[in-house]
C-alpha positions in Angstrom: -18.1 89.2 46.4 -21.6 87.6 46.8 -22.3 83.9 46.9 -25.3 82.9 44.6 -27.3 80.1 46.1 -30.9 79.7 44.5 -33.5 78.9 47.1 -34.9 76.1 45.2 -31.6 74.4 44.9 -30.1 72.2 47.6 -26.6 73.2 48.8 -23.9 71.5 46.7 -22.3 68.5 48.3 -19.0 69.5 46.9 -16.8 72.4 48.1 -18.1 75.2 45.8 -20.9 77.6 45.3 -23.5 77.4 42.4 -22.6 81.0 41.5 -20.4 84.0 42.6 -21.0 87.6 41.7 -18.1 90.0 41.8 -17.9 93.5 40.4 -21.0 93.0 38.2 -19.9 89.7 36.8 -21.7 86.4 37.6 -19.5 83.1 37.4 -21.9 80.2 37.3 -20.4 76.8 38.3 -20.8 73.8 36.0 -24.4 72.7 35.9 -25.4 69.2 35.1 -28.9 68.1 33.8 -30.3 67.6 37.3 -33.8 68.1 38.6 -33.4 70.7 41.2 -36.0 69.5 43.5 -34.7 66.0 43.9 -31.1 66.5 42.6 -31.5 63.4 40.6 -29.5 63.2 37.3 -31.5 63.2 34.1 -29.7 60.6 31.8 -32.2 60.6 28.9 -32.1 62.2 25.5 -29.2 64.7 25.0 -31.5 67.5 23.8 -33.4 67.4 27.0 -30.1 67.1 29.1 -28.9 70.2 27.2 -32.0 72.1 28.0 -32.1 71.0 31.7 -28.5 72.1 32.2 -29.2 75.4 30.6 -32.3 76.0 32.8 -30.1 75.3 35.8 -27.7 77.8 34.6 -30.6 80.2 34.2 -31.8 79.5 37.8 -28.5 80.6 39.2 -28.5 83.8 37.0 -32.1 84.4 37.9 -31.2 84.3 41.7 -28.4 86.8 40.9 -30.9 89.1 39.2 -29.6 88.3 35.7 -30.8 85.9 32.8 -29.4 84.0 29.9 -29.6 87.1 27.7 -26.7 88.6 29.8 -24.3 85.6 29.3 -21.0 86.6 28.0 -19.4 83.2 27.8 -20.3 79.6 28.1 -18.2 76.4 28.3 -20.0 73.2 27.4 -18.5 69.8 28.4 -19.9 67.0 26.4 -19.2 63.2 26.8 -19.1 62.5 23.1 -18.6 64.8 20.1 -21.1 62.8 18.1 -23.8 64.5 20.3 -22.7 68.0 19.3 -25.3 68.5 16.5 -28.2 67.7 18.9 -26.6 69.8 21.7 -26.3 72.8 19.3 -29.8 72.5 18.1 -31.3 72.6 21.6 -28.9 75.3 22.8 -29.8 77.5 19.8 -33.5 76.9 20.6 -33.0 78.0 24.2 -30.7 80.9 23.6 -32.6 82.3 20.6 -30.8 85.2 19.0 -28.3 85.8 21.8 -24.9 84.3 20.8 -22.4 84.5 23.7 -18.8 83.4 23.2 -18.7 79.7 23.7 -16.4 76.7 23.8 -17.2 73.0 23.7 -14.8 70.6 25.5 -15.1 66.9 24.9 -14.6 64.9 28.0 -14.3 61.1 28.8 -17.2 61.1 31.1 -19.2 63.2 33.5 -20.6 62.8 37.1 -23.7 60.6 37.5 -23.5 59.4 33.9 -24.8 62.5 32.5 -23.6 63.6 29.0 -23.3 67.3 29.4 -22.2 70.0 31.8 -22.5 73.8 31.2 -20.8 76.7 33.0 -21.3 80.4 32.3 -20.0 83.9 32.8 -22.6 86.6 32.7 -23.3 90.3 33.5 -25.3 91.0 36.7 
């Protein structure tokens, strides 16, 4: 088992790792739309929040030697199902032709007032 901690990301304040690789599978912890240098939440447009959260997933995958094209499954937590169309449009733009298994889970609220959190499982 290997802990994945991107060099450009601060160590999480909570008791978890950004990613874990085990037997060729990478498990990426839920990523919020946070700017990695300052760890400030981005609370603007849901499309931009979606892309930033996906790029944070991508940063963990890249540190592990993988990328978004190797994602097997994503779970998306969204604070309001009314946002789903905008989330799906930006998600499709970022992911391109790759269509991993996916679930969307509506939640009451997310940390720091963000509207989305994304976790992933990928091949190393």
